[in-house]
C-alpha positions in Angstrom: 23.4 -1.5 3.1 22.2 -3.3 6.1 24.6 -1.4 8.6 24.9 -3.6 11.7 23.8 -1.9 14.9 24.8 -5.1 17.4 25.4 -8.6 16.3 26.0 -10.4 12.9 23.8 -13.0 10.7 25.6 -15.6 13.2 26.1 -16.1 16.4 29.4 -15.2 18.6 30.6 -14.0 21.5 33.1 -11.7 20.3 32.3 -8.2 20.9 30.9 -7.5 17.4 28.7 -10.3 17.7 25.8 -12.0 19.9 24.1 -15.0 20.5 20.7 -15.1 21.0 19.5 -11.4 21.0 16.3 -10.7 23.5 16.1 -7.6 25.4 17.5 -4.0 23.9 16.5 -0.5 25.3 18.4 2.8 23.9 19.5 5.8 26.4 19.3 9.6 26.0 22.9 9.2 24.7 21.4 6.7 22.0 23.9 4.0 23.2 22.4 0.4 22.7 21.8 -1.8 26.1 21.4 -5.9 24.4 20.6 -8.8 26.7 23.3 -11.5 25.2 20.9 -14.5 26.5 23.0 -16.9 25.0 26.4 -15.8 26.2 25.3 -15.0 29.5 25.7 -11.3 29.2 24.2 -7.5 29.1 26.6 -5.3 26.0 26.8 -2.1 26.0 27.2 -0.7 22.3 28.4 3.6 22.6 26.2 5.2 19.8 27.9 4.5 16.8 30.3 2.0 17.7 30.3 -2.0 16.4 32.2 -3.5 18.8 30.1 -3.9 22.1 31.1 -3.9 25.7 30.6 -6.2 27.9 28.4 -4.5 31.2 26.8 -7.5 33.5 27.6 -11.1 33.2 30.2 -13.6 31.1 33.0 -11.2 30.7 32.2 -8.4 33.6 34.1 -9.1 36.3 33.1 -7.6 39.7 29.5 -7.7 38.3 27.0 -10.6 38.2 26.7 -13.9 37.0 23.5 -14.1 34.3 22.0 -17.2 32.7 20.5 -16.0 29.5 19.1 -12.9 30.4 16.4 -11.5 28.9 14.2 -8.7 29.7 16.5 -5.0 30.5 15.5 -1.4 31.7 17.5 1.6 32.9 16.6 3.7 35.3 16.8 7.6 36.1 20.2 7.2 36.7 21.4 4.7 34.2 21.2 2.0 36.3 20.8 -1.4 34.9 17.8 -4.0 35.6 17.6 -7.3 34.3 15.4 -10.4 33.8 17.7 -12.8 34.5 15.7 -15.7 33.1 17.5 -18.8 33.5 18.2 -18.0 37.0 14.3 -17.3 37.2 14.8 -13.9 39.6 15.0 -10.0 38.5 18.2 -7.8 39.9 19.9 -4.3 39.8 22.8 -2.2 39.6 23.1 0.7 41.7 26.0 2.7 43.3 27.1 0.1 45.0 27.3 -2.7 42.1 24.6 -5.3 41.5 21.8 -6.7 43.9 19.2 -9.7 43.0 15.5 -8.1 44.3 13.2 -10.6 43.4 12.8 -14.4 42.9 16.3 -14.2 45.1 15.9 -18.3 45.8 17.0 -18.8 42.0 14.1 -21.8 42.4 11.8 -21.8 40.2 8.2 -22.4 41.3 4.7 -21.1 41.3 3.9 -19.1 44.3 4.5 -15.1 44.9 7.7 -14.6 45.6 9.0 -17.2 42.8 9.5 -16.8 39.0 9.9 -19.4 35.6 11.7 -18.1 33.5 11.0 -14.1 33.7 11.2 -11.9 29.7 10.7 -9.4 30.1 9.9 -6.1 32.8 9.2 -2.4 32.5 8.9 0.2 35.4 5.4 2.4 36.2 6.8 5.9 37.0 5.9 4.9 40.6 9.2 2.9 40.5 7.0 -1.0 40.8 7.7 -3.5 38.4 5.9 -5.3 35.7 7.7 -8.4 34.9 6.3 -11.4 31.9 6.7 -14.5 34.2 6.8 -16.3 30.8 6.6 -20.2 32.2 4.1 -19.2 35.0 1.8 -17.8 32.0 1.1 -14.8 34.2 2.3 -11.5 34.8 3.6 -10.3 38.2 3.8 -6.8 40.0 6.5 -6.4 42.6 5.2 -2.9 44.4 8.3 -1.0 45.6 7.9 -1.0 49.6 10.7 1.6 50.4 11.7 4.9 48.4 13.5 6.7 50.9 16.3 8.7 48.8 19.9 9.2 49.3 20.1 12.8 48.5 19.5 15.2 51.3 19.0 18.3 49.0 16.4 18.3 46.5 18.1 16.6 43.7 14.9 16.8 40.3 15.2 14.5 37.5 15.5 16.8 34.4 15.2 15.9 31.0 18.2 16.8 28.4 15.3 19.2 26.9 14.1 20.9 30.6 14.2 24.5 29.7 13.0 27.7 32.3 10.9 30.2 31.4 13.2 33.5 30.3 11.6 36.0 32.6 12.5 35.1 35.8 9.5 36.0 39.1 11.1 38.1 42.2 10.5 35.7 45.1 11.6 38.6 47.6 13.5 42.3 47.1 16.1 43.9 49.2 13.7 45.1 51.4 13.0 41.1 52.9 16.7 39.6 52.3 19.0 43.5 52.8 21.3 44.5 50.4 23.5 41.9 48.4 21.6 38.2 49.8 24.4 35.6 49.7 22.2 32.3 49.8 19.2 30.8 49.1 18.3 27.2 50.1 15.1 25.0 49.3 14.9 22.1 51.6 13.5 18.9 50.5 9.7 20.1 51.9 10.0 23.3 50.0 10.6 25.2 52.8 12.8 28.5 51.9 15.7 30.0 53.5 17.9 33.1 52.8 20.5 34.6 54.7 20.0 38.4 55.0 24.1 39.4 55.3 23.0 43.1 55.6 20.7 42.0 58.7 22.3 39.0 60.3 19.8 37.4 59.7 17.8 33.9 58.2 14.5 34.2 56.9 12.5 31.6 56.6 9.5 30.8 54.1 6.8 27.5 54.4 5.7 26.2 50.9 3.1 28.5 49.6 4.4 31.6 51.9 4.6 34.9 50.2 6.2 36.4 53.6 8.6 35.3 55.6 7.2 32.6 58.7 10.3 32.9 60.8 13.3 34.7 61.6 16.8 33.3 63.0 18.7 36.1 64.3 19.9 35.9 67.7 23.5 35.9 68.5 24.2 36.1 64.4 26.7 38.6 62.8 26.9 38.9 59.0 25.5 35.2 57.9 27.1 34.1 54.3 25.3 30.7 54.1 22.9 28.6 55.3 22.0 24.3 55.2 19.0 22.6 56.2 19.0 18.7 56.5 15.6 16.4 55.6 15.2 16.5 59.5 15.2 19.9 59.8 18.0 20.6 61.3 19.0 24.1 60.2 22.9 25.6 60.1 24.2 29.1 59.9 27.5 30.7 59.5 28.2 32.8 61.8 32.1 33.1 61.3 32.9 36.3 60.5 33.5 37.3 64.4 32.0 35.0 66.1 33.9 31.8 64.1 31.8 29.4 64.4 29.1 27.7 63.0 25.5 27.2 64.8 22.7 25.2 64.8 19.3 25.6 65.5 17.4 21.7 66.0 13.9 21.4 64.2 11.9 23.8 65.6 14.0 24.9 68.7 14.6 28.5 69.1 18.3 28.4 70.6 21.4 27.3 69.2 24.6 25.7 69.6 27.8 25.5 68.6 29.0 22.8 66.2 31.7 23.9 64.4 34.8 25.6 65.3 36.3 27.7 62.2 38.4 30.6 61.2 36.2 32.7 59.2 33.1 32.9 57.1 31.6 29.9 55.5 30.5 30.7 52.6 28.7 28.0 51.4 27.9 24.5 53.9 26.8 21.4 53.7 25.5 18.4 55.4 26.0 14.7 53.7 24.5 12.0 54.1 26.5 10.3 56.4 26.0 13.7 58.7 29.4 15.5 58.1 28.7 19.5 58.0 31.4 20.6 54.8 32.3 24.7 54.8 34.0 26.8 51.9 36.4 29.2 54.0 36.4 31.4 51.2 39.4 33.6 52.5 41.3 30.9 53.4 41.1 29.3 50.4 40.4 25.5 51.6 37.1 23.5 52.2 36.8 22.1 56.4 34.1 19.2 57.1 33.6 18.1 60.8 31.5 14.4 61.4 28.0 16.0 63.6 28.2 12.6 65.5 31.1 13.1 68.0 31.2 16.3 70.7 34.4 17.6 68.7 34.0 21.2 67.2 37.3 21.3 65.4 37.7 20.2 61.6 40.0 18.7 59.2 40.6 19.9 55.9 39.2 18.0 52.9 40.5 20.2 50.1 42.9 23.2 49.5 46.0 24.0 51.4 45.2 27.1 53.2 47.2 29.3 50.4 45.9 30.4 47.0 47.0 29.0 44.1 45.8 26.4 41.3 47.3 23.5 40.6 45.8 19.8 41.8 45.5 20.4 45.2 44.9 23.9 45.5 42.2 26.4 45.7 42.0 30.3 45.4 38.6 31.8 47.0 36.2 28.9 46.7 32.8 29.6 47.4 29.6 27.2 46.8 30.8 23.1 47.6 28.3 19.9 46.8 29.0 16.6 48.1 27.2 13.8 45.9 25.8 10.4 47.8 29.4 8.7 46.2 30.2 11.8 48.7 32.7 13.4 45.9 32.8 17.3 46.8 32.3 20.0 44.0 34.0 23.0 44.8 33.2 26.5 42.9 37.2 27.7 42.6 35.9 31.1 41.7 39.1 32.8 41.0 40.6 29.8 39.1 37.7 29.8 36.7 37.1 26.2 36.9 34.7 24.0 39.0 36.4 21.5 41.2 35.6 17.6 41.7 37.4 15.7 44.9 36.7 12.5 44.8 36.5 10.7 48.6 39.6 10.5 50.6 41.5 12.2 47.4 43.1 15.5 48.1 43.7 16.5 44.7 41.0 17.5 42.4 39.7 17.1 38.8 38.9 19.7 37.1 35.3 18.7 35.9 34.6 22.9 34.2 36.6 25.3 33.7 40.0 26.5 33.3 42.1 23.5 31.4 38.6 21.1 31.5 38.7 20.7 26.9 35.4 20.4 25.8 34.1 22.9 28.7 32.4 26.6 28.7 34.9 29.1 29.9 33.7 30.8 33.5 34.5 34.2 35.5 34.8 33.5 39.4 31.5 30.3 39.5 30.0 31.1 42.7 27.4 28.3 42.8 27.3 24.5 42.3 24.7 22.0 43.0 23.4 18.6 40.9 20.5 17.3 39.1 18.9 13.4 40.2 21.3 12.1 37.5 24.6 13.7 38.6 24.9 17.5 36.2 26.0 19.7 37.2 24.7 23.3 38.0 26.5 25.9 37.7 26.0 30.2 38.8 28.9 31.9 36.8 28.9 34.7 38.9 30.9 37.0 36.4 29.3 36.2 33.6 26.2 36.9 35.1 24.7 33.4 34.1 23.6 30.3 35.1 24.6 27.2 32.7 23.8 23.5 33.3 25.4 20.1 32.2 23.7 17.5 30.3 24.1 14.4 27.9 25.4 16.3 25.3 27.2 18.9 27.1 27.1 22.5 29.0 23.8 25.2 27.8 23.4 28.7 28.8 20.0 28.1 31.2 19.6 32.0 32.0 21.3 35.4 32.2 22.8 34.2 28.4 23.5 37.3 27.6 25.9 37.7 29.7 25.1 41.1 30.3 24.5 42.6 33.7 21.0 43.8 34.8 18.3 44.2 36.8 15.7 43.0 34.0 13.5 39.7 34.9 16.0 38.0 31.8 19.0 39.0 33.6 21.1 38.6 36.4 24.1 40.7 38.6 26.4 39.0 39.6 24.3 36.0 41.3 26.0 33.8 44.2 23.8 30.8 44.6 21.3 28.8 43.1 18.8 25.9 44.7 16.1 23.6 43.1 13.1 23.2 45.0 11.3 19.8 44.9 9.7 20.7 41.3 12.7 21.4 39.5 11.8 25.3 40.1 15.7 27.2 40.3 15.8 30.2 43.2 18.6 32.3 42.6 20.7 34.6 45.0 21.0 38.0 42.6 23.3 39.5 44.6 24.5 42.4 43.4 20.5 43.1 42.2 19.6 42.4 46.0 16.7 40.1 45.2 16.2 36.2 44.9 14.9 35.4 42.0 12.3 32.3 40.8 13.0 30.7 37.4 10.2 29.1 37.0 9.9 25.0 35.1 8.7 25.2 31.7 9.2 22.4 29.9 10.7 19.1 31.2 9.1 16.5 29.2 11.9 14.1 27.7 10.0 12.6 24.7 10.0 9.7 26.2 6.6 7.1 26.0 8.4 4.6 29.2 9.1 5.3 32.7 12.7 5.8 34.0 11.5 6.5 37.7 14.9 7.2 40.2 15.2 4.1 41.9 16.8 5.1 45.4 20.4 3.1 45.8 18.4 1.2 48.9 15.4 0.8 47.2 13.1 -2.6 47.9 10.8 -4.4 46.3 7.9 -6.9 48.2 9.5 -10.2 47.8 5.7 -11.3 47.4 4.9 -10.5 43.3 1.0 -9.8 43.0 -0.6 -11.6 40.2 -1.2 -8.8 37.5 -3.0 -11.0 34.8 -3.2 -14.8 34.6 -2.8 -17.3 31.6 -7.2 -17.1 31.7 -6.2 -12.8 30.3 -2.9 -13.4 28.9 -2.7 -16.6 27.4 0.5 -19.1 27.8 4.5 -17.9 27.5 3.7 -14.1 28.2 6.7 -12.2 26.5 6.1 -8.9 25.3 4.9 -6.5 27.9 4.7 -2.6 27.6 4.4 0.6 30.4 3.9 3.7 28.9 4.5 7.2 30.5 0.7 7.5 32.0 1.1 3.7 33.4 -0.9 2.4 30.7 0.1 -1.9 30.7 0.0 -3.4 27.5 0.6 -7.0 27.4 0.8 -9.7 24.3 -1.7 -12.5 23.5 0.5 -14.6 21.4 -2.8 -17.4 21.8 -5.4 -15.1 20.0 -2.7 -12.4 19.1 -4.2 -9.7 20.8 -2.8 -7.0 22.9 -4.3 -6.2 26.1 -4.5 -2.3 27.4 -4.8 -2.1 31.5 -5.3 1.8 32.0 -4.0 3.1 35.0 -5.8 1.5 38.3 -8.2 -0.6 36.2 -8.6 -4.0 36.7 -9.7 -4.9 33.7 -8.3 -4.8 30.2 -9.3 -3.7 26.8 -8.6 -6.0 23.8 -6.7 -4.5 20.8 -7.4 -6.6 18.3 -5.8 -6.4 15.4 -5.7 -8.0 11.9 -3.0 -10.2 9.9 -1.1 -10.6 13.0 0.4 -13.7 14.0 2.6 -14.9 16.4 3.6 -11.0 18.0 6.3 -11.4 20.4 6.5 -7.9 21.6 5.0 -4.3 21.4 6.4 -0.5 21.8 4.0 2.8 22.7 5.5 6.0 21.3 4.8 9.0 22.9 1.8 9.8 20.4 0.4 6.9 21.2 0.8 4.7 18.3 1.3 1.3 18.6 4.3 -0.9 17.0 3.6 -4.2 17.5 6.3 -7.1 16.2 4.7 -9.7 13.6 7.5 -10.6 11.9 7.2 -14.6 12.7 4.9 -15.0 10.3 4.4 -11.6 8.0 8.3 -10.4 8.3 7.0 -6.8 9.2 6.8 -4.4 12.4 3.4 -2.7 11.9 2.2 0.5 13.7 -1.3 0.9 14.6 -2.1 4.4 15.0 -3.0 6.0 17.8 -7.2 4.7 18.9 -7.5 3.0 15.5 -7.1 0.0 13.9 -5.9 2.0 11.1 -1.8 0.4 10.4 0.7 1.3 7.9 4.2 -1.1 7.9 6.7 0.3 9.1 9.8 -2.0 8.8 10.7 -5.3 7.1 12.6 -8.1 9.5 13.3 -11.5 8.6 11.8 -12.9 12.0 10.1 -12.2 15.1 11.3 -9.2 17.2 11.9 -10.7 20.7 12.4 -6.7 21.5 11.2 -2.9 20.4 12.6 -0.1 20.9 12.1 3.8 20.2 14.8 6.3 21.1 14.8 10.0 21.4 15.4 10.4 17.8 12.7 8.2 16.5 14.5 5.5 15.7 12.6 2.0 15.6 15.4 -1.1 16.6 13.8 -4.5 16.8 16.0 -7.5 18.6 15.9 -10.4 16.1 16.6 -13.5 18.5 17.7 -16.1 16.0 19.4 -13.5 13.6 21.8 -12.6 15.9 21.1 -8.7 15.2 19.6 -6.2 15.9 18.3 -3.7 13.2 17.1 0.1 12.8 15.1 2.4 11.2 14.5 5.8 11.3 10.9 6.4 11.1 9.3 8.4 8.8 12.1 8.6 5.8 10.6 6.9 3.2 11.8 3.2 3.7 11.1 0.0 5.6 14.4 -1.7 5.2 16.2 -1.4 8.1 20.0 -1.1 9.1 21.3 -3.3 11.3 23.2 -1.5 14.6 25.7 -3.9 15.8 27.9 -6.1 14.7 28.4 -6.2 10.7 25.6 -7.0 8.4 25.4 -10.7 8.0 25.7 -10.9 4.1 28.2 -12.7 2.2 29.9 -11.9 -0.4 32.0 -13.1 -3.0 33.9 -11.1 -6.2 36.0 -12.3 -8.7 39.7 -10.5 -9.8 39.9 -9.3 -6.3 43.2 -9.2 -5.7 44.0 -5.6 -7.3 42.1 -2.6 -9.0 38.4 -2.7 -8.4 38.1 -5.5 -7.5 40.5 -4.7 -4.5 39.1 -1.8 -4.0 35.6 -3.3 -3.6 36.5 -5.7 -1.1 38.0 -3.8 1.1 34.7 -1.5 0.5 33.0 -4.1 1.3 35.0 -5.1 4.7 34.6 -1.5 5.9 30.9 -1.0 5.8 30.5 -4.8 8.0 30.0 -7.1 5.1 30.1 -10.3 7.1 32.6 -12.1 4.5 34.2 -11.9 1.6 35.3 -13.8 -1.2 37.7 -12.9 -3.7 38.9 -14.7 -6.5 42.2 -14.5 -8.8 44.5 -16.1 -11.3 47.9 -15.7 -9.1 48.0 -17.2 -5.5 50.8 -14.3 -4.2 49.0 -11.5 -5.5 45.9 -12.7 -3.9 47.8 -13.0 -0.4 48.9 -9.7 -0.5 45.4 -8.4 -0.8 44.6 -10.3 2.0 47.2 -8.7 4.1 46.3 -5.5 3.3 43.5 -5.3 4.0 44.1 -7.1 7.4 40.6 -9.0 8.3 39.4 -12.2 9.1 36.7 -11.6 7.0 37.7 -12.3 4.4 39.0 -15.2 2.2 41.2 -15.4 -1.2 40.2 -18.6 -3.2 42.7 -18.9 -6.6 41.5 -19.9 -9.5 40.9 -19.3 -13.5 37.2 -17.6 -13.6 37.2 -19.0 -17.1 37.9 -23.1 -15.6 34.3 -24.4 -14.6 37.0 -26.8 -12.4 37.7 -23.7 -10.8 34.3 -22.2 -10.1 32.7 -25.3 -9.3 35.4 -25.7 -6.2 34.7 -22.0 -5.4 31.2 -22.3 -4.8 31.8 -25.9 -3.1 34.1 -24.0 -0.4 31.9 -20.9 0.1 28.4 -23.6 0.5 30.9 -24.9 3.1 32.0 -22.7 5.1 29.0 -20.3 4.7 26.1 -21.6 2.9 25.3 -19.3 1.3 26.0 -15.9 -1.0 24.3 -12.2 -0.5 26.1 -10.6 -2.8 28.2 -11.3 -6.5 30.2 -8.6 -7.9 31.5 -10.6 -11.1 34.4 -8.3 -11.4 37.0 -11.1 -13.4 38.0 -9.1 -16.6 40.7 -10.2 -19.6 41.6 -6.6 -21.9 44.3 -6.9 -25.1 44.7 -4.8 -28.0 44.3 -6.4 -31.9 43.4 -4.3 -34.3 40.4 -5.7 -36.9 41.8 -7.7 -39.5 44.8 -9.3 -37.2 42.3 -10.6 -34.4 43.2 -14.1 -33.8 41.2 -17.3 -32.6 43.5 -17.2 -29.6 42.9 -13.7 -28.7 39.1 -14.1 -29.5 38.5 -17.5 -27.1 41.2 -15.7 -24.6 38.8 -12.7 -24.2 35.6 -14.2 -24.7 36.4 -17.1 -22.3 37.2 -14.9 -19.0 34.7 -11.6 -19.7 31.5 -13.7 -21.2 32.0 -17.0 -20.5 33.1 -17.0 -17.0 31.1 -14.4 -15.8 27.9 -16.1 -17.2 29.1 -19.9 -15.1 30.2 -17.8 -12.5 26.7 -16.6 -11.7 25.0 -19.7 -13.0 26.9 -22.0 -10.1 26.7 -20.1 -7.8 22.4 -20.0 -8.3 22.0 -23.0 -5.8 23.6 -20.8 -3.1 22.5 -17.5 -3.7 19.3 -16.2 -1.7 16.6 -14.6 -2.7 16.3 -11.2 -2.7 20.2 -11.1 -3.3 21.9 -8.6 -5.7 24.6 -9.2 -8.6 26.7 -6.9 -10.1 28.3 -7.4 -13.8 31.5 -5.4 -13.9 30.9 -3.9 -18.1 32.2 -1.0 -19.1 31.5 2.1 -20.7 33.1 0.7 -24.2 30.1 -1.4 -24.3 28.5 1.4 -26.4 31.4 3.3 -27.6 33.8 2.5 -30.7 37.6 1.9 -29.4 40.2 1.3 -31.1 42.0 -2.2 -31.4 39.6 -3.4 -28.6 36.8 -4.8 -31.0 36.6 -7.9 -29.2 36.8 -6.4 -26.2 34.0 -4.0 -26.4 32.0 -7.2 -27.8 32.6 -8.7 -24.7 30.9 -5.9 -22.5 28.0 -5.2 -24.6 27.3 -9.1 -24.4 27.3 -8.5 -20.5 25.1 -5.9 -20.8 22.5 -8.1 -22.8 23.4 -11.0 -19.7 22.3 -8.6 -17.3 19.2 -7.6 -18.8 17.6 -11.3 -19.3 19.1 -12.5 -15.9 16.7 -9.7 -14.3 13.9 -10.9 -16.4 14.7 -15.0 -15.6 15.6 -14.3 -11.8 13.0 -12.0 -10.5 10.6 -14.7 -9.4 13.7 -14.7 -6.6 13.7 -11.2 -6.6 17.4 -10.9 -7.7 18.4 -8.1 -8.9 21.0 -7.9 -11.4 22.7 -4.8 -12.2 25.6 -3.9 -15.1 28.2 -1.3 -13.4 30.2 0.2 -16.4 33.3 2.1 -15.5 35.4 4.1 -17.7 39.1 4.8 -17.9 39.8 4.1 -14.0 43.0 4.4 -13.1 44.2 0.7 -12.1 47.4 -1.9 -13.4 44.7 -3.2 -16.1 44.5 0.4 -17.8 48.3 1.0 -16.9 49.1 -2.2 -19.2 46.6 -1.5 -22.1 50.2 -0.3 -24.7 52.9 -2.2 -26.2 54.9 0.4 -24.9 55.4 2.9 -22.3 55.1 5.7 -24.2 51.9 4.4 -25.5 50.4 3.6 -22.3 51.4 7.6 -21.8 49.9 8.5 -24.8 47.0 6.6 -24.3 45.9 7.9 -20.5 46.5 11.5 -21.6 44.1 10.7 -24.6 41.3 9.3 -22.0 42.0 12.2 -19.5 41.5 14.7 -22.3 38.5 13.4 -23.2 36.4 13.0 -20.1 34.6 15.7 -18.9 36.0 15.8 -15.4 39.1 15.8 -16.8 40.9 12.8 -14.8 40.9 9.4 -14.3 38.5 7.8 -11.8 39.8 6.0 -9.2 38.7 2.2 -7.9 37.0 3.1 -4.9 35.1 5.4 -6.7 34.2 2.7 -8.7 33.6 0.7 -4.9 31.8 2.8 -3.6 29.4 2.3 -6.5 29.4 -1.5 -6.2 28.4 -1.0 -2.1 25.5 1.2 -3.3 24.0 -1.1 -6.0 24.7 -4.3 -3.8 23.0 -3.0 -0.7 19.3 -2.6 0.2 19.8 0.9 -0.4 19.3 0.1 -4.1 16.4 -1.9 -3.5 14.2 -0.8 -6.5 16.8 -0.8 -9.0 17.2 -3.8 -11.0 18.4 -4.2 -15.1 20.1 -1.1 -15.2 23.6 0.0 -16.8 25.3 2.7 -14.4 28.2 4.4 -15.7 31.4 5.9 -13.6 33.1 7.1 -16.3 33.4 10.9 -15.7 30.4 11.7 -17.8 32.4 10.4 -21.2 29.6 7.7 -22.3 27.1 10.9 -21.5 28.6 13.2 -23.7 
C-alpha cells in the first residue's frame, strides 16, 4: 500500500493535500518540508504525520507572501530558505522573521541582481547560494558578504551523532591551576582562561601554548569566574571580599570596576547587547547590568534572593548562559534543574531535571552552554558527568558511569565547560584539581549536502555571478545539487546529461548516462552515488554508482521527480508535481515500489456489500490506510447511511443497489466515473447465503444465490474494466467452502468454487494490463451473515459451536482480520502476487 507522505493524487489546499509540489527537504528529525507551488505555501509534515503545517506563505500569518515557491533548503539552525519562483526572488527566515535575500525588486530581468522564475537553490559550505535561474537559462551564484556571528562564545555546529574521545587529555594540573579550579573559558580565537581560585589569579593560554602566556592577579581575591568578550575585554569575578566585577580592557594591565556585587559570581556572561550577567550563588539570584552606562549597580533578572523551588526562585545557582534571543539559562544546582528565563520574564521554565518530563535526572548541575543549534550541554556536578541534548533527546557524553575518579575517562565534581571553535570541550574537573580537554572524535552528520550556520544578519551580494550559462547547461535549468565538498551538479535537460564542477574549477565535466530522458532533479549521496530523475519517459529513478556509468533502478514513479532527497535514514524522496504527492522508499530494502509520505495514497476503491461485516471492516481499514476515496454498495439504504456515519470520513461514498441487477451496476460505474474518473481497487464482496439441503433445492434458491454470488461478481468487474486503471488490484471474496463439502450449502459452495475459477481466468485475460486478480477465502468469520445461518437461534448457536471446535485456532475470525488481508492484496506489498487463493480461516482448510 502506498502510504502518503505528502499530498494526494488529486490537487487540493487542505492540510493533507498538495497542488503542484516541487522542492522537498527532510531535516535530521525526519520532518518533511514541501514547497506547495500552486497553493503558494511551504508545508511542514512532521515525521509520520499526514497533515501538514503551513510554515510560510498562504495560511501562515506573520510570515511572507509567496508565489509558487519552488526550491527549499534549511541552514544548520533550521531556518528556511526558499526560491519564490513567481516573485523572482530568494527569501529566507531567521530569528526575526522572513526577509528577501536576492532578487528583491521582484522584477523580471537578466541583470546580475535579477532572477526570472528561479527554481532550485543550494548552499555551498561557505554559505554562498547557487540558484537555478530557470527562464534566464543560467545558474547564478550569490556570494555571502557578511558572515559575522551573533554568538559571543564558541557555539559550534554539532551533529546529532557527534562523539568525543572516551579518554580526556589533561590540559593543566594543580601545579598550574591550583586546587579546585572553578571556571574554564575559551574565547572565539581559542585563547583559554582559567580562574585559579587558590592563588587568586586568571591564567591565560594563547592557542597552541602549553604554558600560560599571561597571568592576571592584581587586586584579586578568590576568583570564581571569568568571561571574555569577542573584542578581548576580560571580566573577572572579584566578589569574595572586594564585592565587584573587574574589567581588563583588551591588552590592558589595569582594571576598572564594572559592577558592584554582594558576593562571588560563580559564573558570568556578557551577551551581544553588552549586558553583563552574574550568578550570585550564595544569594540565590542572577543579576545583570548594561555595560554602556556609568552605573555599577545591578538589577535582578532571575531569583528572588531567597532559596526556593518555585518558578521564580533559585537555590544556589551556578552556571549561566544567554542565547541570541536573550533567553537566560541557569544551572539551578540545589533544585537539580536547568531553568530558562525568557527575555523580560521572572518565572523560569524547567528544561531539564526536576519536574521536566522526559529529561534526565540531575544532581546539582553546575555548568550550562549551548551549541549553534541551541542544544544544551550540562555539567552534572554530583553525577560527575557531562550531558548533551540533541534532536533525539539527552545523552551522556563523558563520565557516564557517574563514578568519581581521577582516570582519564572519569571526572570528580566538574564545575564548568567551554567549547573551543573546533568543538572540543574543556572541563574544569574541580575535585581532581585539573582542566581536561575532551577531543572531538567525530562530527559527521551523515549528510551529503551543506547546511551552513547562517547568521541572522548575513548578507549576500545583490549581484549574482553567472556560474553557468545556457551554452553549457541548456535551456530551463531546474536540477542543481551541491555536495558536502562543494562539487556542483547541474542537469542539462536538452542533452540529458549531468554537468559536474569540482570545487574551484571553472569548467565542468560531463556525466553522460544511457536511457535518461528529460531529467528534472539530481541528488548525490554521502558515498558519491548519483541519483537521477528518469520518470518523464521511463517512470523510474536511477542510481549511478560512484565514478562509474553503471546504474540500477531504485524507485518506480508515476512521473517526473521535480525534487529528490535522501534523509539520514537512507530514505529516498521524490516530489511528483503532476501527481500532487511525495513518494518515499527505504533504499536497499529489496523493492523499488515506494510509499507516499503525506496525505493519502491517491487510490480509488470499490467495495460491494460494504455496509456491514467484512465489507464494512475493509472500508474502515482502507480509510485508515490512506485510500483517497472508497465507494461502498448495499441493498439497504439505512444500513449504508449507518456505515458512513460510523466511519466518519468525507472520503467514503455509499451507493445503494443490488449487485445482481445490471442496471444498478451501470449506475454505480457511472457515479464513480463522473466523480473520480477511475478505479484502482475492486473488492467484490457482496454475497448471499441460505440453507437448502440437496433434494429440497428450488429454482428460486438456485437463481438468487448464483445471481448475487456469481453473476453479480462477474458483471461488477466487467462493467468496471473501462475505468479500472492498469496495474490495479481485484480481490474476489470467496470462501473456504469452495473446496469443502458443507451440509445444506450445496449451491453456496458451488458459487464460491465458480469464483475461484473466475479469478484464475481473469488473471490470464487481464495480464496484458498487469491487473492482479486474487481470491480471498475466509472461513467462519463473526459477521451478521454468519449469525443468520440457521432456522432458529438454537441452530445458529449450534453451528457457531461446531465451526469454532473445528477451527485449529479454536475461535471465530474477526472482520478486521479479513480486512487486513484485503489491504495486503490491494497494496503494492503484494505486487508479485496474482491468481492465488488466500485462506483466512484459522487453518481450517489446511488440515
